[in-house]
C-alpha positions as CSV (number, residue, x, y, z in Angstrom):
1,X,2.5,-38.4,-7.7
2,X,0.0,-40.9,-5.8
3,X,-2.5,-40.6,-2.9
4,X,-3.4,-43.1,-0.6
5,X,-6.5,-44.2,-1.5
6,X,-7.7,-45.1,2.4
7,X,-7.7,-41.1,2.8
8,X,-10.0,-40.4,0.0
9,X,-13.6,-40.6,0.5
10,X,-15.4,-40.3,-2.4
11,X,-17.0,-36.9,-1.6
12,X,-16.1,-34.0,-3.1
13,X,-14.4,-31.4,-1.1
14,X,-14.5,-27.8,-1.1
15,X,-11.4,-25.7,-0.3
16,X,-12.1,-21.8,-0.2
17,X,-9.3,-19.9,-0.3
18,X,-9.3,-16.7,2.3
19,X,-7.1,-13.8,2.2
20,X,-4.1,-14.1,4.2
21,X,-3.8,-11.6,7.2
22,X,-0.5,-10.5,8.0
23,X,0.3,-8.4,11.6
24,X,4.3,-8.1,9.8
25,X,5.2,-11.2,11.9
26,X,8.9,-10.8,10.8
27,X,9.0,-6.6,12.1
28,X,7.3,-4.9,14.4
29,X,5.6,-1.4,13.4
30,X,7.0,2.0,14.5
31,X,7.4,5.5,13.0
32,X,10.4,6.5,11.0
33,X,12.7,9.0,12.9
34,X,12.3,12.2,11.9
35,X,14.3,14.7,11.1
36,X,11.4,17.3,11.6
37,X,12.8,19.1,15.5
38,X,9.0,19.8,15.8
39,X,8.2,16.2,16.2
40,X,9.7,13.8,19.0
41,X,9.6,10.4,19.1
42,X,9.5,8.1,22.2
43,X,8.5,4.5,23.4
44,X,10.9,3.2,20.9
45,X,9.3,5.0,17.9
46,X,6.0,4.1,18.8
47,X,4.5,7.0,20.3
48,X,4.6,10.5,18.6
49,X,4.1,13.9,19.5
50,X,4.2,17.2,18.2
51,X,6.6,19.8,20.2
52,X,6.1,22.8,18.8
53,X,2.5,22.7,17.0
54,X,2.1,23.7,12.9
55,X,1.1,21.1,10.7
56,X,3.7,17.9,11.5
57,X,3.5,14.2,9.8
58,X,5.5,11.1,10.4
59,X,5.0,8.1,8.1
60,X,5.7,4.0,9.9
61,X,8.7,2.0,8.7
62,X,7.0,-0.9,7.2
63,X,6.2,-0.8,3.8
64,X,2.8,-2.8,2.7
65,X,2.3,-3.6,-1.1
66,X,0.8,-7.2,-1.1
67,X,-1.9,-9.2,1.4
68,X,-3.3,-7.3,5.1
69,X,-2.6,-5.5,7.5
70,X,-3.9,-4.6,10.4
71,X,-2.3,-1.8,12.5
72,X,-3.7,-0.3,15.9
73,X,-3.3,3.8,16.8
74,X,-4.3,5.4,20.6
75,X,-5.0,8.8,19.9
76,X,-3.5,10.2,23.6
77,X,-4.0,13.6,23.4
78,X,-5.1,16.2,21.0
79,X,-8.6,15.9,19.6
80,X,-8.7,18.3,16.8
81,X,-6.5,18.2,13.5
82,X,-4.9,14.7,13.3
83,X,-5.2,12.5,10.1
84,X,-4.1,8.9,10.4
85,X,-4.0,7.0,7.5
86,X,-1.8,5.6,5.1
87,X,0.4,7.6,2.3
88,X,2.6,6.1,-0.7
89,X,5.9,5.6,0.5
90,X,7.7,6.7,-2.6
91,X,5.3,9.6,-3.4
92,X,5.4,11.1,0.0
93,X,3.2,14.4,0.4
94,X,4.9,16.9,1.3
95,X,4.2,21.2,1.5
96,X,2.3,23.3,3.6
97,X,-0.6,21.0,3.6
98,X,0.1,17.0,3.6
99,X,-3.0,15.7,3.5
100,X,-4.4,17.2,0.4
101,X,-1.8,15.0,-1.8
102,X,-3.1,12.4,-4.4
103,X,-0.4,9.9,-2.6
104,X,-3.1,10.6,1.0
105,X,-5.8,8.3,2.2
106,X,-7.5,8.4,6.0
107,X,-9.7,9.9,8.2
108,X,-9.6,12.8,10.5
109,X,-10.4,12.9,13.7
110,X,-12.7,15.8,13.7
111,X,-14.8,13.9,11.4
112,X,-13.5,14.5,7.5
113,X,-12.4,11.8,5.5
114,X,-9.4,12.3,2.7
115,X,-9.6,9.6,-0.1
116,X,-6.4,10.1,-2.5
117,X,-6.2,14.2,-1.5
118,X,-10.0,14.8,-1.7
119,X,-11.6,15.9,1.2
120,X,-14.9,15.3,2.5
121,X,-17.4,15.3,5.7
122,X,-18.9,11.7,5.4
123,X,-20.5,11.5,8.6
124,X,-17.3,9.7,10.5
125,X,-18.3,11.1,14.1
126,X,-15.8,13.3,16.0
127,X,-12.9,11.5,17.9
128,X,-12.2,11.6,21.7
129,X,-8.9,11.6,23.5
130,X,-7.7,7.5,24.3
131,X,-9.8,6.5,21.3
132,X,-7.9,3.6,19.7
133,X,-8.3,3.2,15.5
134,X,-7.5,-0.1,13.7
135,X,-6.6,0.6,10.3
136,X,-7.2,-2.6,8.1
137,X,-4.9,-2.0,4.8
138,X,-6.2,-4.4,2.1
139,X,-3.6,-4.1,-0.7
140,X,-4.8,-7.3,-2.7
141,X,-8.1,-4.7,-2.8
142,X,-6.5,-1.6,-2.6
143,X,-8.2,-0.3,0.0
144,X,-8.2,1.5,3.8
145,X,-10.5,0.7,6.9
146,X,-10.4,2.5,9.6
147,X,-12.4,1.7,12.8
148,X,-12.8,3.8,15.9
149,X,-13.3,1.2,18.7
150,X,-15.0,2.9,21.5
151,X,-17.8,4.6,18.8
152,X,-17.7,1.5,16.1
153,X,-17.3,4.4,13.6
154,X,-16.1,2.7,10.4
155,X,-15.1,4.1,7.0
156,X,-13.7,2.2,4.5
157,X,-12.2,4.1,0.7
158,X,-10.8,2.5,-2.5
159,X,-7.4,3.7,-3.1
160,X,-6.6,4.6,-6.3
161,X,-3.2,2.9,-7.2
162,X,-2.1,5.3,-10.0
163,X,-2.4,8.6,-7.7
164,X,-1.3,6.3,-4.4
165,X,1.3,3.7,-6.0
166,X,2.3,0.5,-3.9
167,X,4.4,0.1,-1.4
168,X,2.1,2.3,1.1
169,X,3.3,3.4,4.6
170,X,1.4,4.5,7.6
171,X,1.3,8.0,8.0
172,X,0.0,10.4,11.1
173,X,-0.7,13.8,10.1
174,X,-1.2,16.6,13.4
175,X,-1.3,20.4,13.8
176,X,-2.1,21.5,17.9
177,X,1.1,21.8,19.5
178,X,0.9,18.7,22.4
179,X,-0.7,15.8,20.1
180,X,0.0,12.3,20.7
181,X,-0.3,9.4,19.1
182,X,0.7,6.2,20.3
183,X,1.3,2.6,18.3
184,X,-0.4,-0.4,20.5
């Protein structure tokens, strides 16, 4: 390998490595088609709605295992009992309460935080209709950060990779009839 000496100035150059932020260039996040008759997907599977009440969940289509990803979710209707976060794709939560499984991490719109299935009230402020949440899924650091763009409330949590192994996927859980969220 040869270098053209005209381009070498003799000074030391520092190269700083920055994490790669991926906005899923090859695909756009969508909700997976649900076999659950209680959840309706519309807008090319970018909007989900609980049409009958009771606890129901939807998952994102994309898998996250490396790099950093940002997903924006709008709370269109309903402000209580909605959890927005991530789950392990291969160990999806099931049962009557999807949020108390170790594979689940996220924030409820009423203020509770869920980290590997454990809930706590960590000062997360209550959401309002039409709030937009930005999820930053950092697979490199094994963390999830959720920012409410209106209130600027933010919560960052470490994800226990042994309890919630890769790949991760977007996870939305809701209970009230008519609750609706969309991907931006």
